[in-house]
KEKE-3310 file (N, C-alpha, C; in steps of 0.2 Angstrom, whole numbers, plus 5000, padded with zeros to 4 digits):
npx = (4591:4606:4606:4595:4589:4587:4579:4577:4570:4574:4574:4576:4585:4582:4588:4586:4595:4597:4604:4612:4608:4596:4578:4569:4555:4549:4556:4552:4539:4541:4547:4537:4528:4537:4541:4529:4518:4508:4509:4523:4527:4532:4545:4553:4552:4556:4567:4577:4583:4595:4602:4611:4621:4618:4604:4599:4601:4592:4579:4567:4565:4565:4553:4543:4545:4540:4527:4522:4522:4513:4501:4496:4483:4479:4472:4458:4458:4447:4442:4444:4450:4461:4478:4488:4487:4483:4496:4503:4503:4501:4511:4527:4543:4555:4551:4546:4558:4564:4557:4563:4574:4590:4607:4608:4597:4581:4563:4556:4543:4534:4530:4514:4499:4484:4474:4466:4470:4483:4487:4488:4500:4504:4512:4529:4544:4560:4573:4591:4597:4611:4623:4625:4617:4603:4591:4596:4601:4592:4579:4563:4550:4538:4529:4540:4552:4570:4581:4596:4611:4623:4639:4642:4639:4648:4651:4637:4635:4644:4640:4627:4630:4636:4626:4620:4611:4604:4593:4583:4587:4588:4591:4590:4593:4598:4609:4619:4631:4632:4622:4627:4639:4633:4625:4635:4641:4633:4627:4615:4600:4590:4588:4583:4581:4577:4563:4550:4555:4548:4537:4542:4541:4537:4546:4550:4558:4566:4565:4575:4588:4604:4618:4612:4599:4595:4594:4602:4603:4594:4590:4583:4568:4556:4566:4575:4582:4577:4569:4577:4586:4580:4580:4587:4599:4605:4617:4613:4618:4614:4610:4615:4604:4593:4593:4589:4576:4570:4571:4562:4550:4548:4546)
npy = (5188:5181:5169:5168:5169:5184:5196:5212:5227:5243:5260:5276:5290:5298:5304:5315:5320:5335:5340:5353:5349:5344:5341:5353:5356:5344:5337:5343:5339:5325:5326:5331:5320:5311:5316:5320:5312:5300:5307:5309:5298:5286:5274:5275:5288:5304:5314:5323:5335:5338:5351:5357:5371:5381:5378:5379:5393:5398:5409:5407:5393:5391:5397:5390:5377:5380:5385:5373:5364:5371:5370:5358:5349:5346:5336:5327:5309:5304:5313:5313:5322:5327:5327:5325:5316:5312:5310:5296:5299:5312:5316:5318:5318:5320:5327:5339:5344:5347:5357:5368:5381:5380:5388:5397:5391:5392:5395:5389:5384:5386:5376:5371:5366:5357:5354:5355:5346:5342:5332:5332:5338:5351:5351:5354:5364:5365:5377:5378:5369:5361:5349:5336:5343:5343:5341:5336:5323:5315:5304:5309:5306:5312:5325:5333:5342:5344:5355:5356:5364:5360:5359:5352:5337:5327:5332:5332:5318:5314:5320:5314:5301:5302:5300:5289:5280:5270:5268:5272:5281:5296:5303:5317:5320:5323:5320:5307:5303:5308:5301:5288:5289:5293:5281:5272:5276:5280:5276:5266:5255:5255:5263:5277:5285:5300:5300:5297:5292:5282:5268:5255:5240:5223:5209:5216:5227:5223:5226:5235:5240:5247:5249:5257:5255:5242:5225:5210:5195:5193:5206:5210:5211:5202:5198:5186:5177:5179:5171:5160:5164:5162:5148:5132:5125:5110:5099:5084:5068:5059:5043:5032:5023:5030:5042:5036:5032:5044:5050:5041:5044:5057:5055)
npz = (5340:5336:5329:5321:5305:5296:5286:5280:5274:5278:5280:5271:5264:5252:5236:5223:5209:5199:5185:5174:5162:5161:5158:5164:5167:5165:5175:5187:5188:5190:5203:5211:5212:5217:5229:5236:5235:5243:5255:5256:5263:5259:5259:5249:5245:5238:5247:5247:5236:5225:5217:5203:5203:5193:5190:5203:5206:5197:5195:5189:5188:5202:5206:5198:5204:5217:5214:5209:5220:5228:5221:5224:5231:5248:5260:5267:5264:5259:5250:5233:5226:5233:5233:5243:5257:5275:5287:5296:5309:5321:5328:5327:5331:5325:5313:5319:5324:5312:5307:5312:5307:5301:5300:5285:5279:5272:5269:5255:5253:5266:5281:5283:5291:5285:5293:5309:5319:5315:5306:5293:5283:5272:5256:5258:5257:5260:5258:5253:5261:5270:5268:5280:5289:5301:5294:5282:5285:5292:5291:5288:5285:5279:5270:5266:5257:5255:5249:5241:5236:5223:5215:5203:5194:5199:5212:5217:5217:5226:5238:5239:5241:5253:5263:5275:5271:5257:5248:5237:5221:5211:5194:5185:5169:5152:5146:5140:5144:5157:5163:5163:5171:5183:5185:5187:5199:5209:5226:5229:5229:5220:5205:5196:5181:5174:5178:5191:5207:5215:5216:5211:5202:5205:5199:5188:5193:5205:5222:5234:5245:5250:5262:5276:5273:5271:5277:5280:5269:5259:5250:5240:5237:5226:5217:5207:5216:5229:5237:5239:5248:5261:5262:5267:5258:5251:5243:5235:5232:5217:5212:5198:5195:5201:5193:5180:5184:5187:5174:5167:5173:5169:5155)
capx = (4594:4611:4605:4589:4590:4582:4579:4573:4571:4573:4572:4580:4585:4583:4590:4585:4600:4596:4610:4609:4606:4589:4572:4567:4548:4548:4559:4547:4533:4544:4549:4531:4526:4541:4542:4523:4513:4508:4511:4530:4528:4535:4552:4557:4551:4562:4567:4583:4584:4601:4602:4617:4621:4614:4597:4598:4601:4588:4573:4561:4564:4563:4546:4539:4545:4536:4520:4519:4520:4507:4495:4494:4478:4480:4467:4455:4459:4440:4441:4449:4454:4467:4485:4492:4483:4485:4501:4501:4503:4501:4517:4534:4548:4560:4548:4546:4564:4566:4553:4568:4579:4597:4610:4608:4591:4575:4557:4553:4536:4534:4526:4507:4494:4478:4468:4467:4474:4490:4488:4489:4505:4504:4519:4534:4550:4566:4579:4597:4599:4618:4625:4627:4613:4598:4586:4599:4603:4587:4572:4557:4544:4533:4529:4545:4558:4575:4584:4603:4615:4629:4643:4642:4637:4653:4649:4631:4636:4648:4635:4621:4633:4638:4621:4620:4606:4605:4588:4582:4590:4586:4594:4586:4598:4597:4616:4620:4638:4631:4618:4632:4643:4629:4623:4640:4644:4628:4626:4608:4598:4585:4590:4578:4583:4571:4556:4550:4559:4544:4533:4545:4537:4539:4548:4554:4562:4567:4566:4579:4594:4611:4620:4607:4593:4594:4598:4601:4606:4589:4589:4579:4561:4554:4571:4574:4585:4575:4566:4582:4589:4577:4580:4593:4600:4611:4618:4611:4620:4609:4613:4613:4597:4588:4593:4585:4569:4567:4570:4557:4544:4547:4544)
capy = (5182:5180:5163:5169:5173:5190:5200:5218:5234:5248:5266:5279:5297:5297:5310:5316:5325:5338:5344:5358:5345:5340:5344:5356:5356:5337:5336:5346:5334:5319:5328:5332:5314:5307:5319:5322:5307:5296:5311:5308:5292:5280:5273:5277:5295:5309:5319:5327:5337:5341:5355:5360:5378:5384:5377:5382:5400:5400:5411:5404:5386:5391:5399:5384:5372:5383:5385:5366:5362:5375:5368:5351:5349:5342:5335:5320:5304:5303:5317:5311:5328:5328:5323:5324:5315:5312:5306:5291:5301:5319:5318:5316:5322:5322:5332:5345:5347:5349:5364:5374:5383:5380:5393:5396:5388:5396:5391:5390:5383:5385:5371:5373:5360:5358:5352:5357:5341:5342:5326:5333:5343:5353:5350:5359:5364:5369:5379:5380:5364:5359:5342:5335:5346:5338:5339:5332:5317:5311:5302:5313:5302:5317:5328:5339:5341:5348:5357:5357:5367:5357:5362:5348:5330:5324:5335:5329:5310:5313:5322:5309:5295:5303:5298:5282:5276:5269:5264:5274:5287:5298:5308:5320:5323:5321:5319:5300:5302:5309:5295:5282:5291:5292:5274:5268:5279:5281:5270:5265:5249:5256:5269:5279:5291:5304:5298:5297:5287:5278:5263:5249:5234:5217:5205:5220:5231:5220:5232:5234:5245:5245:5252:5256:5254:5235:5221:5202:5193:5194:5213:5212:5207:5202:5196:5178:5174:5181:5165:5155:5167:5159:5141:5129:5121:5105:5095:5077:5063:5054:5037:5031:5020:5035:5046:5033:5032:5051:5051:5037:5047:5063:5053)
capz = (5341:5330:5325:5317:5299:5295:5280:5281:5271:5283:5278:5266:5263:5245:5233:5215:5206:5193:5181:5169:5155:5162:5156:5170:5168:5167:5182:5192:5188:5194:5210:5215:5213:5221:5236:5240:5235:5249:5260:5258:5268:5256:5261:5243:5243:5237:5252:5245:5229:5224:5211:5200:5204:5187:5191:5210:5205:5192:5198:5185:5191:5209:5206:5196:5209:5222:5212:5208:5227:5231:5218:5226:5236:5253:5265:5268:5259:5256:5244:5228:5223:5237:5231:5249:5263:5281:5289:5301:5316:5321:5332:5324:5334:5319:5309:5323:5324:5305:5306:5314:5302:5303:5297:5278:5277:5272:5267:5249:5254:5273:5283:5285:5291:5282:5298:5316:5323:5312:5303:5285:5281:5265:5253:5261:5253:5263:5253:5256:5266:5269:5269:5287:5294:5303:5289:5277:5288:5295:5287:5291:5283:5279:5264:5266:5253:5256:5242:5242:5230:5222:5210:5197:5195:5204:5219:5218:5218:5232:5243:5239:5244:5260:5267:5278:5268:5250:5245:5230:5219:5204:5190:5179:5164:5146:5144:5141:5148:5164:5165:5164:5176:5189:5186:5189:5205:5215:5230:5230:5227:5215:5202:5191:5176:5171:5180:5198:5211:5218:5212:5209:5200:5206:5194:5184:5197:5212:5227:5240:5245:5253:5268:5282:5270:5270:5282:5278:5263:5253:5250:5234:5236:5220:5213:5206:5221:5235:5241:5241:5254:5267:5262:5268:5252:5252:5238:5236:5226:5214:5209:5191:5195:5202:5187:5175:5186:5186:5167:5165:5175:5165:5148)
cpx = (4599:4609:4599:4590:4585:4584:4574:4575:4569:4570:4577:4580:4587:4584:4588:4590:4597:4602:4607:4607:4599:4584:4569:4560:4546:4550:4555:4541:4535:4545:4543:4528:4530:4542:4535:4518:4513:4510:4519:4532:4530:4542:4556:4556:4557:4562:4573:4583:4590:4602:4609:4616:4617:4607:4595:4597:4596:4581:4567:4560:4562:4555:4541:4539:4540:4528:4517:4517:4514:4501:4493:4489:4480:4474:4464:4457:4453:4439:4446:4452:4460:4473:4488:4487:4486:4492:4499:4500:4504:4507:4523:4539:4553:4557:4548:4552:4566:4562:4558:4573:4586:4601:4610:4602:4585:4569:4555:4545:4536:4529:4519:4502:4487:4472:4471:4471:4481:4491:4490:4494:4505:4511:4523:4541:4555:4571:4585:4600:4607:4619:4627:4622:4607:4593:4589:4600:4598:4581:4567:4550:4538:4534:4534:4551:4563:4579:4591:4607:4621:4632:4642:4640:4642:4652:4642:4631:4639:4644:4629:4624:4635:4632:4622:4615:4607:4600:4586:4586:4588:4590:4590:4592:4597:4604:4618:4626:4636:4627:4622:4636:4639:4627:4629:4643:4639:4627:4619:4606:4594:4586:4585:4581:4577:4564:4556:4554:4555:4540:4537:4541:4540:4540:4551:4559:4563:4569:4570:4585:4600:4612:4614:4600:4591:4597:4596:4603:4601:4586:4585:4573:4559:4559:4571:4578:4583:4573:4572:4586:4586:4577:4587:4594:4606:4611:4617:4614:4615:4612:4611:4606:4592:4587:4588:4578:4566:4566:4564:4550:4543:4544:4537)
cpy = (5181:5174:5163:5173:5178:5194:5206:5224:5239:5255:5269:5287:5298:5304:5310:5322:5328:5342:5349:5355:5342:5344:5347:5355:5348:5335:5338:5341:5328:5320:5328:5325:5310:5309:5319:5317:5302:5300:5311:5302:5286:5280:5275:5284:5299:5314:5324:5329:5341:5345:5358:5368:5382:5384:5380:5390:5403:5402:5408:5397:5386:5393:5393:5379:5374:5382:5377:5363:5365:5373:5361:5351:5344:5342:5328:5316:5302:5307:5316:5316:5330:5324:5321:5322:5315:5308:5301:5293:5309:5321:5315:5320:5325:5327:5339:5348:5350:5356:5370:5375:5383:5386:5392:5394:5393:5392:5393:5390:5382:5380:5374:5367:5362:5356:5354:5352:5339:5335:5327:5339:5345:5352:5356:5358:5368:5370:5380:5375:5361:5352:5341:5338:5341:5336:5335:5324:5312:5310:5305:5309:5307:5321:5335:5337:5346:5349:5359:5359:5363:5360:5359:5341:5326:5326:5332:5322:5310:5315:5317:5303:5296:5301:5290:5277:5275:5265:5266:5280:5289:5303:5310:5324:5320:5319:5311:5299:5303:5304:5289:5283:5290:5285:5270:5270:5279:5275:5270:5259:5250:5263:5271:5285:5294:5302:5298:5291:5282:5273:5258:5243:5228:5213:5209:5225:5228:5225:5230:5239:5242:5250:5251:5255:5246:5231:5213:5201:5194:5201:5215:5208:5208:5199:5188:5174:5175:5175:5161:5158:5164:5152:5138:5124:5116:5101:5087:5073:5059:5049:5036:5028:5026:5040:5043:5033:5039:5052:5047:5041:5053:5061:5050)
cpz = (5335:5326:5320:5311:5298:5289:5281:5277:5276:5280:5272:5267:5256:5241:5225:5214:5200:5191:5177:5163:5156:5159:5162:5172:5169:5173:5187:5193:5192:5201:5214:5216:5218:5229:5240:5239:5241:5255:5261:5262:5265:5258:5255:5241:5242:5243:5252:5238:5229:5217:5209:5201:5199:5188:5198:5210:5200:5195:5195:5188:5198:5210:5203:5201:5215:5220:5211:5215:5230:5227:5220:5232:5241:5258:5266:5263:5256:5251:5239:5224:5227:5234:5238:5255:5270:5282:5295:5308:5316:5326:5329:5326:5329:5315:5312:5323:5317:5303:5308:5308:5304:5299:5289:5275:5277:5269:5260:5249:5262:5275:5286:5285:5288:5287:5305:5320:5320:5310:5295:5285:5274:5263:5256:5258:5257:5259:5257:5262:5265:5271:5276:5292:5296:5298:5283:5279:5290:5291:5291:5290:5283:5272:5264:5262:5254:5250:5244:5235:5229:5216:5203:5199:5200:5211:5221:5220:5225:5238:5244:5243:5251:5265:5269:5275:5261:5247:5238:5228:5212:5201:5185:5175:5158:5143:5146:5145:5155:5167:5167:5170:5183:5191:5189:5196:5211:5219:5233:5227:5221:5212:5196:5187:5173:5172:5188:5201:5215:5213:5208:5207:5201:5200:5188:5187:5204:5217:5233:5239:5248:5259:5273:5279:5269:5276:5280:5271:5257:5253:5244:5233:5229:5215:5212:5212:5228:5239:5243:5247:5261:5267:5264:5262:5253:5245:5239:5230:5224:5211:5202:5191:5196:5196:5182:5177:5185:5178:5164:5167:5171:5158:5148)
residu = (UNK:UNK:UNK:UNK:UNK:UNK:UNK:UNK:UNK:UNK:UNK:UNK:UNK:UNK:UNK:UNK:UNK:UNK:UNK:UNK:UNK:UNK:UNK:UNK:UNK:UNK:UNK:UNK:UNK:UNK:UNK:UNK:UNK:UNK:UNK:UNK:UNK:UNK:UNK:UNK:UNK:UNK:UNK:UNK:UNK:UNK:UNK:UNK:UNK:UNK:UNK:UNK:UNK:UNK:UNK:UNK:UNK:UNK:UNK:UNK:UNK:UNK:UNK:UNK:UNK:UNK:UNK:UNK:UNK:UNK:UNK:UNK:UNK:UNK:UNK:UNK:UNK:UNK:UNK:UNK:UNK:UNK:UNK:UNK:UNK:UNK:UNK:UNK:UNK:UNK:UNK:UNK:UNK:UNK:UNK:UNK:UNK:UNK:UNK:UNK:UNK:UNK:UNK:UNK:UNK:UNK:UNK:UNK:UNK:UNK:UNK:UNK:UNK:UNK:UNK:UNK:UNK:UNK:UNK:UNK:UNK:UNK:UNK:UNK:UNK:UNK:UNK:UNK:UNK:UNK:UNK:UNK:UNK:UNK:UNK:UNK:UNK:UNK:UNK:UNK:UNK:UNK:UNK:UNK:UNK:UNK:UNK:UNK:UNK:UNK:UNK:UNK:UNK:UNK:UNK:UNK:UNK:UNK:UNK:UNK:UNK:UNK:UNK:UNK:UNK:UNK:UNK:UNK:UNK:UNK:UNK:UNK:UNK:UNK:UNK:UNK:UNK:UNK:UNK:UNK:UNK:UNK:UNK:UNK:UNK:UNK:UNK:UNK:UNK:UNK:UNK:UNK:UNK:UNK:UNK:UNK:UNK:UNK:UNK:UNK:UNK:UNK:UNK:UNK:UNK:UNK:UNK:UNK:UNK:UNK:UNK:UNK:UNK:UNK:UNK:UNK:UNK:UNK:UNK:UNK:UNK:UNK:UNK:UNK:UNK:UNK:UNK:UNK:UNK:UNK:UNK:UNK:UNK:UNK:UNK:UNK:UNK:UNK:UNK:UNK:UNK:UNK:UNK:UNK:UNK:UNK:UNK:UNK:UNK:UNK:UNK)
# end
C-alpha cells in the first residue's frame, strides 16, 4: 500500500577490504568472526573478502586463512565447543548454485556438511571470485566467504561499491590516509576499521544501510531520529497565556 509508511532493513553483500598495510594475522581473526559466526546468517556478515594483490598472492596468508577456517568447529548448537551451528534451512537454492565453480574460481576450503541432513555447513571459502559473478552478487546467507583479488584500495572501493547492497563494510589497514579515503568513499551504512563488521551496539552504532539494504526514511534503528520517522509532527501555536501557565507548572 503506497500510503502505508514502512521502514525495513533488508539484506547485504558485505565486503571487508584488506590492503598491504594491514595486520594480516589480526585481519584473519576479524574475518573468521565476521564471516562464520551465526553460521554466516547475520545480514551484516562478511561474504566478500577483497584482497590487494600482494596479499592475494601471498601463499603464507592463504594457508593461514585456510587453517583458521578449518579450525572452527561446526555442529550442534547444544555443544558450546562448536563455533558454527545449523542454518535455518537445509534447502537454499542460492547456496546450491554457489556450490558450482565459475571460470577462474576454486575452493580454498571446499563445501562440506557436518550432518547428514545438511543443516550444518562447515566454513567454506571460494577463491578467485570475479565481480559480477553469481557468488559475488547474491546474498547467500550461509558460512561461505568469496575471495576477490583487487589491484589497490581505489580498485577495491570501486568493486565493493558496485554491489546493489550497502549495509556493512570493513577495512583492514593501519594506514590512516587509507582509512580516511575508504571512510569517505565506501557506500555502506555501518563502517568498521580494523575490527569485525558484525555486532553494532544500539545508541553507539545506530544500525542501517543504504541502496537495497534499506527501505523507508528510518533506516538507522537505534539512532536519535528513528522514532520520529513513525510520527506525524505538526507545529502548534502557543499563546502568551499558555506559556506562562506552562512556566508556572515547571516551577
